[in-house]
matplotlib code that plots the C-alpha trace (Angstrom):
import matplotlib.pyplot as plt

x = [121.9, 118.8, 119.1, 116.1, 116.0, 115.3, 113.5, 111.2, 109.7, 109.6, 106.2, 107.2, 107.9, 109.3, 114.1, 117.2, 117.0, 120.1, 122.9, 122.6, 118.9, 119.4, 122.4, 124.2, 127.8, 129.1, 132.7, 133.0, 134.4, 131.9, 130.9, 132.7, 131.7, 129.3, 130.5, 127.2, 127.8, 127.0, 129.9, 129.9, 127.9, 130.0, 130.1, 126.9, 127.2, 125.5, 122.7, 122.3, 122.2, 119.3, 117.5, 114.6, 115.7, 112.5, 110.7, 107.7, 110.0, 111.9, 108.8, 107.4, 110.6, 110.3, 106.6, 107.3, 110.0, 107.7, 104.9, 107.3, 108.3, 104.8, 103.9, 106.4, 105.1, 101.4, 102.4, 103.9, 100.7, 98.7, 100.9, 100.2, 96.4, 96.2, 93.4, 93.5, 93.6, 96.7, 95.1, 94.8, 98.4, 101.7, 105.1, 106.9, 109.6, 112.3, 115.8, 114.6, 112.2, 114.9, 117.4, 114.8, 114.1, 117.8, 118.4, 115.4, 116.8, 120.3, 118.9, 116.8, 119.9, 121.8, 118.7, 118.5, 122.2, 121.9, 118.7, 118.9, 121.6, 121.9, 123.5, 120.2, 117.9, 116.2, 117.5, 114.7, 115.0, 118.7, 118.2, 115.9, 118.5, 121.2, 119.1, 118.2, 121.8, 122.7, 119.8, 121.0, 124.6, 123.5, 121.6, 124.6, 126.9, 124.7, 123.7, 126.7, 125.6, 121.9, 122.1, 123.4, 120.1, 118.1, 114.7, 113.3, 114.4, 112.7, 111.7, 111.1, 109.8, 106.7, 105.6, 104.6, 104.7, 102.0, 99.4, 100.6, 100.1, 96.7, 95.5, 96.9, 97.2, 94.7, 91.5, 88.1, 85.3, 83.7, 83.1, 85.8, 88.3, 87.1, 87.7, 91.2, 91.8, 90.7, 93.0, 95.9, 95.2, 95.2, 98.6, 100.2, 101.2, 103.1, 104.6, 106.0, 107.2, 109.3, 110.8, 111.4, 113.3, 115.6, 116.0, 117.0, 119.6, 121.1, 121.2, 122.9, 125.5, 126.1, 123.9, 121.5, 120.9, 122.4, 120.9, 119.1, 116.8, 115.0, 113.0, 111.4, 110.4, 109.2, 107.1, 105.4, 104.7, 103.4, 101.1, 99.7, 99.2, 97.7, 95.1, 93.3, 90.4, 90.5, 93.7, 94.5, 94.1, 90.6, 89.4, 90.5, 88.8, 85.5, 85.8, 86.3, 83.6, 80.9, 80.0, 79.5, 76.2, 74.1, 75.4, 74.2, 70.9, 67.9, 70.1, 68.9, 69.4, 71.5, 73.9, 74.1, 74.8, 77.7, 79.5, 78.8, 80.4, 83.4, 83.9, 83.8, 86.2, 88.7, 88.6, 89.1, 92.0, 93.6, 93.3, 94.3, 97.1, 98.2, 98.2, 100.1, 102.6, 103.2, 103.5, 106.2, 108.0, 107.9, 109.5, 112.3, 112.9, 113.3, 115.7, 117.8, 117.8, 119.7, 122.5, 122.5, 125.8, 126.6, 128.7, 126.6, 128.3, 128.2, 132.0, 131.5, 130.0, 132.2, 133.3, 131.6, 133.8, 133.1, 129.4, 129.3, 131.2, 128.7, 125.8, 127.3, 127.9, 124.3, 122.6, 124.6, 125.4, 128.9, 132.4, 132.7, 134.5, 133.3, 136.2, 135.2, 131.5, 132.5, 134.6, 131.8, 129.6, 132.0, 132.4, 128.6, 128.1, 130.5, 128.7, 125.3, 126.4, 127.5, 124.1, 122.4, 124.6, 123.2, 119.7, 120.7, 121.8, 118.6, 116.4, 118.7, 119.6, 122.7, 124.8, 126.5, 125.1, 124.6, 122.7, 120.4, 120.0, 118.9, 116.5, 114.8, 114.6, 113.0, 111.0, 107.2, 106.6, 108.1, 105.8, 102.2, 99.8, 97.3, 97.7, 94.8, 96.6, 99.8, 98.0, 96.0, 99.1, 100.9, 98.0, 97.9, 101.7, 101.2, 98.2, 100.1, 103.0, 100.7, 99.4, 102.9, 103.8, 103.0, 105.7, 108.4, 107.3, 106.1, 104.8, 102.5, 101.2, 97.9, 97.3, 95.6, 97.7, 96.5, 98.1, 97.7, 99.1, 101.0, 98.8, 98.9, 100.2, 103.5, 103.9, 106.3, 108.9, 108.2, 110.2, 109.0, 107.6, 107.4, 105.5, 103.5, 103.1, 99.7, 98.3, 98.8, 95.1, 94.2, 92.5, 94.9, 96.2, 99.7, 99.9, 102.2, 102.5, 103.4, 104.4, 102.6, 103.2, 105.3, 104.6, 107.8, 109.7, 107.8, 109.0, 106.9, 110.2, 110.5, 106.9, 107.3, 110.5, 109.0, 105.8, 107.8, 110.0, 107.3, 104.5, 105.0, 107.3, 109.0, 108.1, 104.5, 105.4, 108.3, 106.4, 103.2, 105.0, 107.0, 104.0, 102.1, 105.0, 102.9, 105.1, 108.1, 108.9, 107.4, 110.8, 111.3, 107.8, 107.8, 111.5, 113.7, 117.2, 117.6, 120.1, 117.7, 114.5, 115.9, 118.2, 115.1, 113.2, 116.1, 116.4, 112.7, 113.1, 115.5, 113.4, 110.6, 112.7, 113.3, 109.5, 109.0, 108.3, 110.0, 109.1, 109.4, 113.2, 112.6, 111.0, 114.0, 116.2, 114.1, 114.9, 118.6, 118.2, 116.9, 119.6, 122.1, 120.5, 121.3, 124.9, 125.4, 124.1, 127.2, 129.3, 127.5, 126.6, 130.2, 131.3, 129.3, 129.9, 133.4, 135.1, 133.5, 131.7, 129.3, 125.7, 126.4, 129.3, 127.0, 124.1, 126.6, 127.7, 124.1, 123.3, 126.3, 125.9, 122.1, 119.0, 117.0, 115.4, 116.9, 114.2, 114.6, 118.4, 118.1, 115.6, 117.8, 121.0, 119.1, 117.8, 121.3, 122.6, 120.1, 119.9, 123.5, 124.3, 120.8, 120.9, 124.0, 122.0, 120.0, 122.8, 124.9, 121.9, 120.9, 124.4, 124.5, 121.1, 122.4, 125.7, 123.8, 121.5, 124.3, 126.0, 122.8, 122.2, 125.8, 125.6, 122.2, 122.3, 119.1, 117.7, 117.7, 114.1, 113.7, 110.6, 112.6, 115.4, 113.0, 111.3, 114.7, 115.2, 111.7, 110.4, 113.0, 111.9, 114.6, 118.1, 121.6, 123.4, 125.6, 122.5, 120.9, 124.0, 123.7, 120.0, 120.6, 123.6, 121.4, 118.6, 121.2, 122.5, 119.0, 118.2, 121.3, 120.1]
y = [117.2, 116.5, 113.2, 110.9, 107.5, 105.0, 102.5, 105.1, 106.2, 102.8, 102.3, 98.7, 97.7, 95.6, 83.5, 71.6, 69.6, 68.2, 67.3, 63.7, 63.7, 65.4, 63.4, 66.7, 66.7, 70.3, 70.5, 74.3, 76.2, 78.1, 81.5, 84.5, 86.2, 89.1, 92.7, 93.7, 92.2, 95.1, 96.4, 95.4, 97.8, 100.5, 100.7, 102.3, 106.0, 107.4, 108.7, 105.3, 103.5, 105.8, 105.4, 103.0, 99.6, 97.6, 96.0, 98.4, 101.5, 100.0, 98.9, 102.4, 103.9, 101.6, 102.3, 106.1, 105.6, 103.6, 106.1, 108.9, 106.9, 106.1, 109.8, 110.5, 107.8, 107.5, 104.7, 102.7, 103.2, 101.8, 98.7, 98.2, 98.5, 102.0, 104.2, 107.7, 111.3, 110.6, 107.8, 109.9, 111.1, 110.0, 110.2, 113.5, 113.5, 115.9, 116.0, 117.4, 114.5, 112.0, 113.6, 114.0, 110.3, 109.4, 111.9, 110.7, 107.1, 108.1, 110.4, 107.6, 105.4, 108.0, 108.3, 104.6, 104.3, 107.2, 106.2, 102.4, 100.3, 97.3, 95.2, 95.4, 94.3, 90.9, 88.6, 89.5, 93.3, 93.1, 91.5, 94.3, 96.8, 95.2, 94.8, 98.4, 99.3, 97.1, 98.5, 102.0, 101.0, 99.6, 102.8, 104.9, 102.7, 103.3, 106.9, 108.4, 106.6, 107.5, 109.4, 106.4, 104.5, 104.4, 105.9, 104.4, 101.1, 98.1, 96.6, 99.4, 103.0, 105.0, 104.1, 100.6, 100.8, 103.5, 101.3, 98.3, 100.1, 101.4, 98.1, 95.8, 98.0, 100.8, 99.2, 100.7, 99.7, 103.2, 106.3, 108.0, 105.4, 106.0, 109.7, 109.0, 106.9, 109.9, 112.1, 109.7, 109.8, 113.6, 113.4, 111.2, 114.2, 116.1, 112.9, 112.1, 115.6, 115.5, 112.1, 113.3, 116.3, 114.1, 111.5, 114.3, 115.6, 112.2, 111.4, 114.7, 113.7, 110.3, 108.3, 106.4, 102.8, 101.4, 102.1, 98.8, 99.6, 102.5, 100.6, 98.6, 101.7, 103.5, 100.5, 100.3, 104.1, 104.0, 101.1, 102.9, 106.1, 104.4, 102.7, 106.0, 105.9, 102.1, 102.0, 99.7, 102.4, 103.6, 100.1, 99.1, 102.1, 101.3, 97.7, 98.8, 101.5, 99.2, 97.3, 100.5, 101.6, 98.4, 98.5, 102.1, 102.5, 102.0, 102.5, 106.1, 108.1, 110.7, 108.0, 106.4, 109.8, 110.2, 107.1, 108.2, 111.5, 109.9, 107.8, 111.0, 112.7, 109.8, 110.1, 113.8, 113.4, 110.9, 113.1, 116.4, 115.1, 111.5, 111.3, 114.5, 113.4, 110.1, 111.9, 114.2, 111.1, 109.5, 112.6, 112.5, 108.8, 109.4, 112.2, 110.0, 107.1, 109.3, 109.8, 106.5, 104.6, 101.3, 99.9, 97.8, 97.6, 100.1, 100.2, 103.0, 105.3, 107.6, 105.4, 102.5, 99.9, 101.2, 101.4, 97.8, 96.6, 98.5, 96.8, 93.3, 93.9, 95.2, 92.4, 89.4, 90.8, 89.3, 90.4, 88.5, 90.4, 90.3, 87.9, 85.6, 85.6, 84.9, 81.9, 80.5, 80.7, 78.8, 76.1, 75.7, 75.6, 72.7, 70.8, 71.2, 70.2, 66.9, 66.3, 67.1, 64.5, 62.0, 62.8, 62.6, 59.0, 58.3, 59.2, 57.6, 60.7, 60.3, 63.3, 66.2, 68.2, 71.1, 68.8, 67.9, 71.6, 72.2, 69.3, 70.5, 74.1, 73.3, 70.1, 70.7, 68.2, 70.6, 73.5, 74.5, 75.6, 77.5, 79.8, 78.2, 74.8, 76.4, 78.1, 75.0, 72.8, 75.4, 75.5, 71.7, 71.6, 74.1, 72.2, 68.9, 70.3, 72.2, 68.9, 68.0, 71.3, 70.3, 67.6, 70.2, 73.4, 74.2, 77.6, 77.7, 80.6, 82.2, 84.1, 82.7, 82.4, 83.1, 82.6, 85.4, 86.0, 89.2, 92.0, 92.7, 96.3, 95.0, 91.4, 92.1, 93.6, 91.9, 88.9, 85.4, 85.1, 87.1, 87.3, 90.1, 89.8, 89.9, 92.9, 92.7, 93.1, 90.2, 92.3, 91.2, 87.7, 86.7, 86.6, 84.5, 86.2, 84.1, 85.8, 83.9, 86.4, 83.8, 80.2, 79.1, 80.9, 78.9, 75.4, 72.6, 71.3, 74.5, 74.7, 72.9, 74.7, 78.1, 77.3, 76.2, 79.3, 81.9, 80.1, 77.2, 76.7, 79.7, 83.4, 83.0, 81.0, 83.2, 86.5, 85.4, 84.4, 87.6, 89.9, 88.2, 88.6, 91.2, 91.4, 92.5, 96.1, 97.1, 97.4, 93.7, 92.7, 94.7, 95.1, 92.8, 91.4, 90.0, 87.2, 86.0, 86.1, 85.0, 82.5, 81.0, 81.0, 79.0, 76.7, 76.0, 74.7, 72.0, 71.4, 70.3, 67.4, 66.4, 66.6, 63.9, 65.9, 66.2, 62.6, 63.2, 63.3, 66.2, 68.2, 67.4, 68.6, 71.8, 72.2, 71.8, 74.2, 76.9, 76.3, 76.4, 79.7, 81.2, 79.9, 81.4, 84.7, 84.9, 84.5, 86.9, 89.6, 90.0, 89.5, 92.5, 94.9, 94.0, 92.2, 94.4, 91.8, 93.0, 92.1, 89.8, 88.0, 87.4, 86.1, 83.7, 82.4, 81.6, 80.1, 77.7, 76.8, 76.6, 75.0, 78.2, 79.5, 82.4, 84.8, 83.9, 84.4, 87.8, 89.0, 87.8, 89.5, 92.7, 92.5, 92.0, 94.9, 97.4, 95.9, 95.3, 92.9, 91.9, 88.5, 87.4, 87.2, 84.0, 81.5, 83.1, 83.0, 79.4, 78.1, 79.6, 78.0, 74.6, 75.1, 75.9, 72.9, 70.5, 71.9, 71.6, 68.0, 67.0, 68.7, 67.2, 63.8, 61.9, 64.9, 67.1, 68.3, 69.8, 71.8, 73.4, 74.3, 76.0, 77.8, 79.1, 80.5, 82.0, 83.3, 86.1, 87.9, 88.8, 89.0, 89.3, 86.0, 86.5, 86.9, 83.9, 81.8, 83.1, 82.2, 78.7, 78.1, 79.3, 76.9, 74.1, 75.0, 75.2, 71.7, 70.3, 71.6]
z = [105.0, 107.1, 108.8, 109.0, 110.6, 107.8, 110.0, 111.5, 108.2, 106.4, 108.1, 108.8, 112.3, 112.3, 111.0, 114.8, 117.5, 119.1, 116.7, 117.7, 116.7, 113.4, 112.3, 111.6, 112.6, 112.8, 114.0, 114.1, 117.1, 119.2, 117.7, 118.9, 122.1, 121.4, 121.7, 123.3, 126.7, 128.9, 131.1, 134.8, 136.9, 138.5, 142.3, 143.5, 144.4, 147.6, 145.3, 143.7, 147.1, 148.0, 144.7, 144.1, 143.0, 143.3, 140.3, 140.4, 140.1, 137.2, 135.5, 135.9, 134.4, 131.3, 130.9, 131.0, 128.3, 126.2, 126.5, 125.5, 122.4, 121.4, 121.8, 119.0, 116.7, 115.7, 113.3, 116.2, 118.2, 115.4, 115.2, 118.9, 118.3, 119.9, 118.5, 120.1, 118.9, 116.8, 114.9, 111.7, 111.7, 110.3, 112.1, 111.8, 109.1, 110.2, 111.4, 114.7, 115.3, 114.5, 116.8, 119.6, 119.5, 119.7, 122.5, 124.4, 124.3, 125.3, 128.1, 129.4, 129.5, 131.6, 133.9, 134.4, 135.2, 137.7, 139.4, 139.7, 141.4, 139.1, 141.8, 143.8, 141.0, 140.6, 137.8, 135.5, 136.2, 135.7, 132.4, 131.3, 132.6, 130.5, 127.4, 127.5, 127.7, 124.8, 122.7, 123.3, 122.5, 119.2, 118.3, 119.2, 117.0, 114.0, 114.6, 112.8, 109.7, 109.8, 106.5, 104.6, 104.3, 101.0, 101.7, 98.5, 96.9, 95.3, 98.6, 101.0, 101.0, 101.4, 97.8, 99.0, 102.8, 103.1, 101.2, 103.2, 106.5, 105.7, 104.4, 107.0, 110.2, 110.1, 111.4, 110.8, 113.2, 113.8, 111.8, 113.9, 112.6, 109.1, 109.5, 110.7, 107.6, 105.4, 107.5, 106.8, 103.0, 103.2, 105.0, 102.3, 100.1, 102.8, 104.1, 100.6, 100.1, 103.2, 102.2, 98.6, 99.9, 102.0, 99.3, 96.9, 99.3, 99.9, 96.2, 95.4, 98.1, 96.5, 98.9, 96.6, 95.5, 92.3, 88.9, 88.6, 91.6, 90.0, 87.3, 90.1, 92.1, 89.0, 87.9, 91.3, 91.2, 87.7, 88.6, 91.6, 89.7, 86.6, 88.8, 89.3, 91.8, 91.5, 93.6, 96.5, 99.2, 98.1, 97.4, 101.0, 102.5, 100.7, 101.9, 105.5, 105.3, 103.9, 107.1, 109.1, 107.6, 108.4, 112.0, 112.6, 114.6, 112.3, 109.2, 108.9, 105.8, 107.7, 108.9, 105.5, 104.0, 106.4, 105.1, 101.5, 102.4, 103.9, 100.7, 98.7, 101.1, 100.8, 97.0, 97.2, 99.6, 97.2, 94.2, 95.9, 98.1, 97.7, 93.9, 93.4, 96.0, 94.3, 91.0, 92.5, 93.9, 90.4, 88.9, 91.6, 91.0, 87.3, 88.0, 90.3, 87.8, 85.4, 87.9, 89.8, 90.4, 88.9, 91.8, 94.2, 97.6, 100.4, 100.3, 97.8, 100.5, 102.7, 105.7, 104.0, 105.6, 109.1, 108.3, 107.2, 110.3, 112.5, 110.6, 111.0, 114.7, 115.2, 113.1, 114.4, 117.9, 117.6, 117.1, 113.9, 111.1, 107.4, 106.6, 109.5, 108.4, 104.8, 105.8, 108.0, 105.0, 102.8, 105.4, 105.8, 102.1, 101.8, 104.7, 103.2, 99.7, 101.3, 102.8, 99.5, 97.7, 100.2, 99.1, 95.5, 96.2, 98.1, 95.1, 92.6, 90.6, 88.4, 87.6, 89.4, 92.2, 89.8, 87.5, 90.4, 91.1, 87.5, 87.7, 90.9, 89.7, 86.3, 86.4, 86.4, 89.2, 91.8, 91.1, 91.7, 89.0, 91.3, 94.2, 96.1, 96.1, 97.5, 100.3, 101.1, 101.3, 103.4, 105.8, 106.0, 106.8, 109.7, 111.0, 111.0, 112.9, 115.3, 116.6, 117.9, 119.4, 123.0, 122.8, 122.1, 123.8, 127.3, 126.3, 123.2, 121.1, 122.1, 118.9, 115.7, 112.6, 109.1, 105.7, 103.2, 99.6, 99.3, 97.9, 94.2, 94.6, 96.1, 95.0, 92.2, 94.5, 97.8, 99.1, 98.8, 102.3, 105.5, 108.8, 110.4, 114.2, 116.0, 117.8, 121.5, 122.2, 119.9, 117.3, 114.6, 114.0, 113.2, 109.4, 107.2, 103.8, 100.8, 97.5, 94.8, 92.0, 90.1, 91.2, 89.5, 92.3, 95.0, 94.8, 96.4, 97.8, 100.0, 101.1, 104.4, 105.4, 104.6, 106.6, 109.6, 109.4, 109.1, 110.9, 113.4, 115.2, 113.8, 113.8, 114.8, 117.9, 118.8, 118.3, 119.8, 123.0, 122.9, 122.4, 125.3, 127.8, 129.6, 132.7, 130.7, 129.5, 126.2, 124.5, 125.2, 124.1, 120.9, 120.0, 118.0, 117.7, 114.1, 115.0, 117.7, 115.7, 112.3, 113.9, 115.6, 112.2, 110.6, 113.6, 113.3, 109.8, 111.0, 114.1, 111.8, 110.8, 114.4, 114.9, 112.3, 109.1, 105.7, 105.0, 101.2, 100.4, 98.0, 100.7, 102.9, 100.0, 100.0, 103.7, 103.0, 100.1, 102.3, 104.9, 102.0, 101.0, 104.4, 104.3, 100.9, 102.2, 104.5, 101.4, 99.0, 101.5, 102.6, 99.0, 97.8, 100.7, 101.8, 98.9, 96.2, 94.2, 91.6, 91.5, 88.6, 90.5, 93.4, 91.2, 89.5, 92.9, 94.0, 90.6, 90.8, 94.5, 95.1, 93.5, 93.6, 90.3, 88.6, 89.6, 93.2, 93.0, 91.4, 94.0, 96.8, 95.6, 95.0, 98.6, 100.0, 98.1, 99.5, 103.0, 103.8, 106.7, 107.7, 105.8, 107.7, 111.0, 110.1, 109.9, 112.7, 115.0, 114.1, 114.6, 118.1, 119.0, 117.7, 119.6, 122.9, 122.5, 121.9, 125.0, 127.1, 125.9, 126.8, 130.2, 131.2, 129.4, 130.0, 132.0, 128.9, 128.2, 124.7, 126.0, 128.8, 126.4, 124.0, 126.8, 128.0, 124.5, 123.9, 127.3, 127.6, 124.4, 121.8, 123.2, 121.8, 121.3, 124.4, 126.6, 125.0, 126.0, 129.5, 129.7, 128.5, 130.8, 133.8, 132.7, 132.6, 136.0, 137.5, 136.0, 137.6, 140.9]

ax = plt.figure().add_subplot(projection="3d")
ax.plot(x, y, z, "-o")
ax.set_aspect("equal")
plt.show()
């Protein structure tokens, strides 16, 4: 079987103040030490002693590695805002390209260890050295399972990520950019054919998503095909092409004819390449649907248990087993239920907690009737919080933030909210996407918490700061560690309460509901993939234990089934941040500065939780003098 890195070809690059302040009393033991602590450097050899160890040499090494990676990925270049000779190309889809990328990374690790004496590096350079080691170790731990990913499911795959990439990432400000856009449309057919071939091989070997996934994928494909020339890609191209003609010198007929010709070429490329490719993909998805399995967890795959353990270790950056994560989830669910009962008493609701859940998930007062009203209220919530940011953060975001509804072509299958980072050159703002396909899935009670998680002080703050850390290697500025970033996002939801928001008790209940959601993820994700729960069992657990509407619940469980392990990182990361802040407050007492604590977390870029702990402890020690 040809092996293709799932993440490379998804076309998507990739969420609480002190316990005393929040009134939250968590009595858990500290989280387990992470497995990813890099081994102590070996004694330097004679060659290493003679090797360059200064910052400039190490920076040059990382820059060369980054340039080599970008040379293999035109898609990654576009996310960075790079427009060069590769701007009209897609990434290569082949086993050889996948292996070459992995071998390049592992070879660079060996070169770094050979050429640089880690004991002679500055603190910041040593951190980069260790983080590169850890990143390579994570890649190596998952490489044996690289053929286990689902290339097409209801949330990810070229059927939706190609349009999303062209619409949101491929910028057109010159005729050359427009020609590159047409070239990418021409390349859709071959790109899809390579992915179809690999998906077919995997399916025939038993690596395919459960049967319920296929109706979603097929519906998305049918909608895109049925749109004909009025599809999202051609409409986007026409929109981006339109401003070019008036800006051309004198608006000459020849120049106007060039834009008209490009529009015709785009349509021809769609009909001759992209459309037939999508039609072939639709046929393959229908073929796979007839043979798809009914079991949901990845335990059904060869070495499925080992695969899931590797995913948990990679996503959480800890040694926690599936059973330990499951039990942390059960404990947190019980704690949050207790805090929710206190809000029930505050608003005078009589009945059980499940009765209160049903009330908040069905009563009309908790839902919007227009998309425009939702977006306006979300913007207002972010604006209000933004005014208080300097009181809680020393380093502030430099990129603008925009709120945008999820596009129609993917809103039926997309998650309820997500964030797209800004371009490093400032040409693209940070974007908070809200899925307003069904307003009954977007409770007013959750609006504040979602806005704080995805916008400020959550992902936008974290990723804007990270992207602008220009003195750090590119793999730190543009890479990611899920437990760090999603842990920060979840932490940001509770931080909003410490900053004086959630004044409406129902909004505070919504905050707790979203925290509860992440606690339940620990239970259902491990339940599905380790304890062999069915999709229906997991749905029933969320319906009983959370206030979320049924549509929300079904979407979530379907996400956890096809993206095993990822959802566990949120709560595990948040608990570690809370644990470290409580420790710092206790150590520093009246000298504790919340701004300094947050800067200690954010200004390193994304790191495993063990490194986060080291960074905070070093900040505490520096504050103590």
